[in-house]
N, C-alpha and C positions, 0 to 999 in steps of 0.2 A: 413702414409695416413688409417692406420688398428685404433690407439689412435686419428687421430677426428673420426672416423663414432664412437667409444665407450666416448667418450665424451659426441657428440653430441646426443644418444642414454641415458645418463642417466641424461641431461638438459633437452631434453623434459623430459625423467619420470618423473619428480620429478617436472618440472613446470606443467605436465600439471594434476598433482597432486594436486596442489597447485589453480589452478582455478574451478576446478571440481563444481557444482554446488548441493544444496542440495536436495535431492531426497525426497518428500513428501508425505508419504505414500496411496494410494485411501483410508482410513478410514480417513483421516485425512481431507484428498478436499470434497470442498462443492459441493452439488450435488443441480441446482439451479432445483426448479418445475419450470412445463412449462409456460408460458402465456402467463397470460388468468383468465377472470373478479374474479376468486374467490380466487388469492396471489397480493402481492403486490408488488412495487419497489422500490430498492433505489438506488440513480442518484449522482455520483460525478461528478467533473466540470472538465477542464482543464482552464487555466488562455488565451485565443487567441493571449494577445503578447507577455507573456513568456511562452511557451514551459515547461519550469522548475516546472511549480506552476500548482497545483493539487489536489481533492480530491476524493479518491477513499472506497469503501468497500473492508478490510480486513480478516475481518471475519465474520462467521454467523454459530452462539450458539456455538462457539469455531471452527470452518472449516477454512480453510483457502479458498479463493476466488480465484482460480487460476489465474494468468495473472489480477489480475484490476489494476494493478499500469501500465501495459503496455495499454489498456484502459478507462480510467478515469471515462469519460463521456456515456461507457453503462451501462444503465440498471444492478442493479441483482436483480434477482429474490427471495421474499422471503416468503412463508407461511404467510397468516394472525391468528392475534393472537398476544401473546406478544410474540416479540425477541428480543434475545440479538445476537448484532454486537459490533463490533471493527472497528473504521475509522480512515484515516490517512491524513495528512497531508502534502506535500512535495513541499521545495522550494530549490531547488539548494539543499544542502545541508545538511536542515534545514528541523527533522521532528518532528513534533507531532502524537500523537496518544491516543482518547479518546473511552471508550465501552459506548452504551446506552444501557437498556432496555425499550422498549415502546409497543405500543399496535400498531399494524399495521392492518391496515385494508382492505377490503376485495377492487380490484380495486383502492387501492391509488398509487399517486407517493410519494415520500419522496428525497428532495433534501439536499443535506451535504452542511452545511452551517459553514463558519470558517474568525475569522476576528482573526488580529496577529501583534504584537508589531514592527514585523520586518520593517528595514528603508532602512537597508543596508544586503552586505555579508557579515557582521560581526557580524551583530545585530541580536536583536529577540532574548525573554523568554522563550515566552509561545504565545498559540493558544488557541481560546476561539470556542467551536462546539455550533453546536447544527444542531435538522432537522428540515424540514419546510415541512409541505402539499405543494406541488406545486400547488395543484389547489386555494387552500385556501392564500395560501402565510404566514399558520398560523401556531406556533408552536407549534412543537409535542413532544418536549422536552425539557427541560431546559439547561438553557448553564452550558458548563464544560470547564471546564480553565482550564491545561495541559501543564507543563513545556516542553519547545523546547532539541531537544535532536541534536548531529548531525545523517547524513543520514547515515552514513559509519566511523564507530570507527577500522575499517581496519589501519593494520599499516605493510605494503609491506617491504620485506627484499629484498634487491636486490642478485642476484645470479651471484657470480662474476667464470666465468671459464678463468683461465689463460692456456694463448697458449704460445707452445715454436716457 
């Protein structure tokens, strides 16, 4: 019985170490300014028909927007002026990322727009990204084409614990 507990403790230690999330230090986390008429917001979206298809703001000025992929249709507030953001599009295991530098106007709302050549589970080579002003539906950035990649390139290694 003691051997069982020893093997169990080792297995739990190994698997818990392998599954720990990466911790983003506070100085690399984006702190949103308060919602106000002096600031702008960027809005992602989630496809109502397909819950695994969505776009969101990943970085603002190189700092991580925490949990943005869990609430893609929530606005990310940014200060007005010249801004650098990174946006992502996820569709199942299909992912694209693009960078934009644009002039954010006070009180404006911007939406992330994406078109892709993905037609099925194993297809898709690129995404076209751009930002539009929600009030006027006018493009505020050029269309940026980015190659697609897999969302997860993790390789899982099974852990075998022999039992007597």
